N, C-alpha and C positions, 0 to 999 in steps of 0.2 A: 372453630373448636370441633374436635371429634365427638362422636356420640358418647354418652356416659358409659355405655357398656364397654367401649374401647378404653376409656380412661381407667376403668376398674381393672383392666388386664395389664396395665403398665406396671413395671416394678417400682419399688420404693425409690424416690429421687435421691440422687447422690450429688450434692452440691460441693462436697469437699474434694473428692478425688474421682471424678467421673471418667468414663472411657471416652477418649477423644480420637479424632481422625489422624492427628500427626501434623508435622510442620511442612507438608508438601507445598501447600499454597504459598506459605511464607517464603520458602526456598525459591519457588518460581518467580515471585515478585522481586526478591532480593537479587536474582541473577538477571532477569530479562528487563526489568524496568530501567536499571542503569544502562543496559545495552540500547534500549529505545532512545534514551536521552543522548547517548554517545553517537548513534548513527544519524539521528535527526540533526544533531549539532554539526557533524561532519558534512551532512547534506547541505545545510544552510551555508556553511563556510565555503563549500565547493561552488555552489551556485552564485554566491555573491562575489567571491574574490578570485576564483580560478576560471570558471566558465562564463561568469558574468551573465547568467541566464535565469535569474530568479523569476519564477513564474507563478501562475495561479495554483498549480499543483503543490508548490511549496507553501503557499499560504494555507491551503487546506491541511497539510500535514502538521503545520505549526498549530493550527486550531485544534487538531486532534489531541495535542498534548494536554489540553485543559481537562476534558472529560476523562482522559486516560489516567491522569494524576489523581483526580477525584475518585475514580473507580478503584485504584490501588489502595487509597487511604480508606475508603468506605469498606472495602472487602476485608481489610485487615482489622478494622474496628469491629465489624460484625463477627468475625471469627474469634478474635482475642478477648473481646469485652462483652459480647452479647450471646455467646454460646452457639454460634452457627458452625461448630465443629464437633458437636456431641449430640446425644440422643435428646429428643424433645422433653422427655420426663426429667432430665437432669438440668433443664434450663428454668431459672426462676420466672415466675409468672409476670412479674413487673418488668422484666427485660424483653419479653416477647413483643410487646407493642412497639418499642423503639427498634427492635430488630426488623420488624415488618416494614417500618418506615425506611430503614436503610436498604432493605431488599428492593423496594420500589425505586429508590433513588439509583441503585446500581443497575437495575434493568434499563432505566432511561439512559444513564451514562454510557453503558455498554453499547446500546443501539446507536447513540449519537456518535461515539468514537469510531465504531466499525464502519458506519456510513461515511463519515468524513475520510477515513482511510481508503475505502474503495473508490470514492469519488476522486481523491487525489491520484490514485493509480490509473483510473480511467482517463483523467485529463492528461496524464503523462503519455498514455498510449495514443490519445487523440492528437497530441502534438507530433507524435511520430508519423501517423498515417494520414493526417489531414491533407497533405500535399500530393498524395499518391493514390488514395483509394476513396472515392466519394461514397461508395456503398458502405464500406467499413466505418467511415467517419459517421455516417448516419446511424449505424448500429450502435456505435459507442455513445453517441448523444442520447439514443434511446435507453441505453443501459444506465447512463448517468441520471436520466429522468426517473427510471425505475428505482434505482437505489435511493435517490433523494425522496421520492414519494413514499417508499417503504419505510425509510427512517423516520420521516415526519409522522406518518400514520401510526407507526408502532409506539412512538413516544407519547403521542396524545392518547392512544388506546390504553396504554398502561396507566397514565395519569388519570384518565376519565373512565376506567373500567367499572367504577361504581358511581352512582348518582352524585355522591359526595366523596372526594378522595379519602376522607377520614374513615369511611366505612371499611376501607381495605384493611386497616390495622385495628379495627374494633373487634374485640373477642366476643363471640356470641355462639350459643348452642342452637339458636334458631336459624333457619335458612335466611339468606340475604338476596331477595329477588331484585334488589336495586343494583346488583353487580352482575356483570356478564361472566361467562364461564372462563376462569383463568386458564384452565387446561387447554381449551380450544384456542384461546388468544395466544398463549405462549407456544403452543405446538405450531400454529400457522406462522407465527413470526420466525420460529426456528427453522422451519422448512424453507421459507422465502430467503432467509439470511444465508442458508447453506447453498441455495441455488445461485444467488448473486455472487457468493464467494467463488463458485466454479466458473461463472461467466467472466469474472475479472481475470481469472487465471488463463482461461482458454482464449479470450479475444486476441491478445498479442501474439499467440503462438505461431499462426501462419506467417505473419510478417517477420518474426524473429528468426525462424528456421530457414528462411531463404538467404540469410546472410552467412557467408563463409567466415569462420572465426578460427583462431589458433586453438589447439587442443585444450590448453589450460583454460581459456575463456569458455570453451564449450562445456567443460566440466562445471564451471561456476554457473553457467546458464542452466544446465540440467538440474543442478542443486537448487537453484532459485525456483524453478517451476515445480520441482519436487516438494519444496517447502510450501508452495502455494496449494498443491493438492493435499498436503498434510494439514494445512489450515482448514481446508474444506472438510476433511475427514473429522477433525476435531470439532468443527461446527455441527456435524451430524451426531457425534457422540454427545455433545452438549444438549442437542435437541432431545435425544433419548432420555437423558437424565432430568431434563426439565419436565418431561412427561411423568416420570416417576415421582418427582417432587410434588407435582400438582395433583396426583391421584392417590398419594399416600398421606399418612398422618404424621410420620416421623420426619417432618420437613427439615429441621435443622441438621439431621444426620444425612439425609439423602441429598441435600443441597450442596454438600462439600464437593462432589465431582463437578458440579456446575460451576462453582467458584474456580476450580482448577482449570477446567476446559476453557472457560471464558478468559482467564488470564493468559493462557497459552495462545489462544486464537487472536486475542487483541494485540499482545506484544509482538509475537512473531509476524503478524500481519503488517504492523507499522515498520518493523525492521526490513521485511521484504520489499515494502513500498519505497523505502529509502535507499536501499543498496544500489539500484540502477543509477541514481544521481551521484554516487560517490566514486565512480570509476576514475575520474580525473584526479581526485585526491589520492587514492591508493596507487594510481599510476605514477604520481610524482613522489610520494613519500613511502610507498610500499615496495614489494619485490618487483624486479624488472619485468618479469613475465606478465604482470598485470597491465603494463603499458605497451606490450608488444602489438605491432600493427596487424591489420588484417592482411592475409597473404595475397589477396586479390587486388589490393590497392597500393598505390604509391603516392607520395605527396603531390607530385605534379598532376596526376590524374584526378586526385581529390580536389585540388585547387581549380582545375579546369572545369570539373563537373559543377562545382559551386558557382563559377563564373557563368556557365551556361544556364544554371538554374535561376540566377538572379535576373536573367532576361525574361523568364517566364513568370516570375512573381515580383511583386512590388516590395517584398520584405525579404530578409535574409533567409536562406535555406537553413533549417535547423539540422544539426548534424550529430546529436548525441542522444542515446537512450541509456547510457550508463555502462553497466557491466557488459552488455552486448553493444559494441560501438556502431549502432546503425546510423545515428545522426548525432552531431555535436551541437548542442544549443549555444547560440551566440547572443551577445548583447545586441538589442535592437538598435543601439546607437552606432554599431559598426556598419560600415558600408556594405552593401550587398556584394557578394562575391569574395568576401574576405574570409579566410580560414586562419586560425591561430598559427602564426609562424610563416604564413604564405600569403603573398600579395600577388593577385592574379595580374596586376598591371605592372609589376616591377620586373626588372631584369636581374636574374640571379647571378651572383658572382660566386662561382664554385671553384675551390682550389683544384688546379690542374685541368680545368674544363673551360673551354672558351666557345662562346656562341659565334658562329660565322656570320659575317656581315652580308646580308642578302638584300635583294630589292625590297623584300617585305620589311626587314628591320630598318631600312633607310626611310620608311614612311612612304613608299611608293603608293600611288593610287590604283595599282593593279587590283583586279577583282580578287576576291578570296580564293577562287578556284586556282588562280595562278600561284598562290602561296601554298597550295597543298591542302587547303581547307575545303572539304566537299560538303559541308553542311553540319547541322547540329546532330545528325544521326550518328556521326563517328566521333566518339570521345577521344580516341587516341590521336586522331589527326589534329586535334586542337592543342596537343601538348607540344611545347617548344622543343625543337630538336637540338641536342648538344653533341659536340664532337670533341674528343680529347685533343689537346694541342700537342 
């Protein structure tokens, strides 16, 4: 509770027609929460039925839906029923206690949901680079550990910031030495959260930009990373308003931008984490340009590359990162060296194209060099040669 001198300066309470912030948070939830469910649903459908590559990152994004749904419900309840969209002097005293309980719950739910989202995205990036970059793989594992530790530490810090959790929502004019400084706690958590947001966006950039993509997919890629930096900016704005809430007395009024920024950061983050895994869905059911191939590859070279990769690894080479087609994830049950639609062991029957019968095709025991294969260093030499009949 603020000092008595501050209470005496407050205007007369208006419980009938108070000044309110407006429906901005309600609009954000009404628009973005259904989009979250839509994109996560498309992601799961794509991974299970189209690419057959359902993985650990998908489990984490599904787990994210539970605290995200609870956060949406609690934030609306706090705003619409407990006055967290109006000035503190227009809020009835008997609703402040319940409102503080909801605030604590939403802080924990938000941290839990954002941590799961970032871990899911980091696992996705790890699946991309684990076969090619040992150093980057270790960095990503370190980032996953950092995000996990930060999430667990903050959740427990919020819950146990007072010697007894009930002291947090107990109204008192006297100081509460049994509680840690909420300002320092939330400020530190907000800064760390913003930093980890930036890390999750930056880590995949060096790998992604090395891939040549059609112009349309480059635009999508730029927009995706721009959204990631937008989320980081929103996190920084949220941290600023958290500081204002904890250092002022009109908490129900000053908290409104925090609700709004938290909703945008959480929902847009989940959507951005799910978009990469939906490329195959939109490539099949969406506009044709979404499924356009990379200009630097062709089916036979891709198949041959996968065949060669299968000799280096005991598991299939993953070949999809989604909207930027770096790698497409394949079902572990498929044989190594198989790419959807291409069998590296099969003979292709192409209309108007006939493969000449050579000593190599007859199964001769000639060495590979005699058949024009000079080693694994030359990808193009491993591609079967076809001549028009």
